[in-house]
C-alpha positions in Angstrom: -10.4 -6.1 2.1 -9.4 -8.9 -0.3 -6.5 -10.9 1.1 -5.1 -11.9 -2.3 -5.1 -8.3 -3.5 -3.1 -7.3 -0.4 -0.7 -10.1 -0.9 -0.2 -9.1 -4.6 0.4 -5.5 -3.5 3.0 -6.5 -1.0 4.8 -8.7 -3.5 4.8 -6.0 -6.2 6.0 -3.4 -3.7 8.8 -5.6 -2.7 9.7 -6.2 -6.3 9.6 -2.4 -6.9 11.9 -1.6 -4.0 14.3 -4.4 -4.8 14.6 -3.3 -8.4 15.3 0.2 -7.3 17.8 -1.0 -4.7 19.8 -3.1 -7.3 20.0 -0.2 -9.7 23.4 1.6 -9.6 23.2 4.7 -7.5 26.3 6.3 -8.7 24.8 6.5 -12.3 21.4 7.9 -11.5 19.0 7.9 -14.4 15.4 9.0 -14.1 14.0 6.3 -16.5 15.4 3.6 -14.2 13.7 5.2 -11.2 10.4 5.4 -13.1 10.7 1.8 -14.3 11.4 0.5 -10.8 8.3 2.2 -9.5 6.0 0.7 -12.2 5.3 -2.6 -10.3 4.2 -0.6 -7.3 1.9 1.6 -9.4 0.4 -1.4 -11.2 -0.1 -3.2 -7.9 -1.9 -0.2 -6.4 -4.2 0.1 -9.3 -5.0 -3.7 -9.1 -5.6 -3.4 -5.4 -8.0 -0.5 -5.9 -9.9 -2.3 -8.6 -10.2 -5.6 -6.7 -11.4 -3.9 -3.6 -14.2 -2.0 -5.4 -12.8 1.6 -5.4 -13.5 2.0 -9.1 -17.2 1.2 -8.9 -19.3 3.9 -10.6 -21.6 4.3 -7.6 -18.8 4.8 -5.1 -17.1 7.4 -7.3 -20.4 9.3 -7.8 -21.1 9.2 -4.0 -17.7 10.6 -3.2 -18.0 13.4 -5.8 -21.3 14.4 -4.3 -19.9 14.6 -0.9 -17.0 16.7 -2.2 -19.2 19.2 -4.0 -21.5 19.5 -1.0 -18.6 20.4 1.3 -17.4 23.2 -1.1 -20.8 24.9 -1.3 
């Protein structure tokens, strides 16, 4: 696991939770909730990419295992 990608994920998760925490909870708006979760989603995608989960070989191998289990 890449240490810098994990650090980035922790920082973006903290930013996401802090932005949700600072939003007014008495005036709930779904767009504010979705916008506050964006840094967490972006951080997760970057973490997956930097740790090699989007490699074509890995995706094909997992799909073959999934299809063999269903047969």
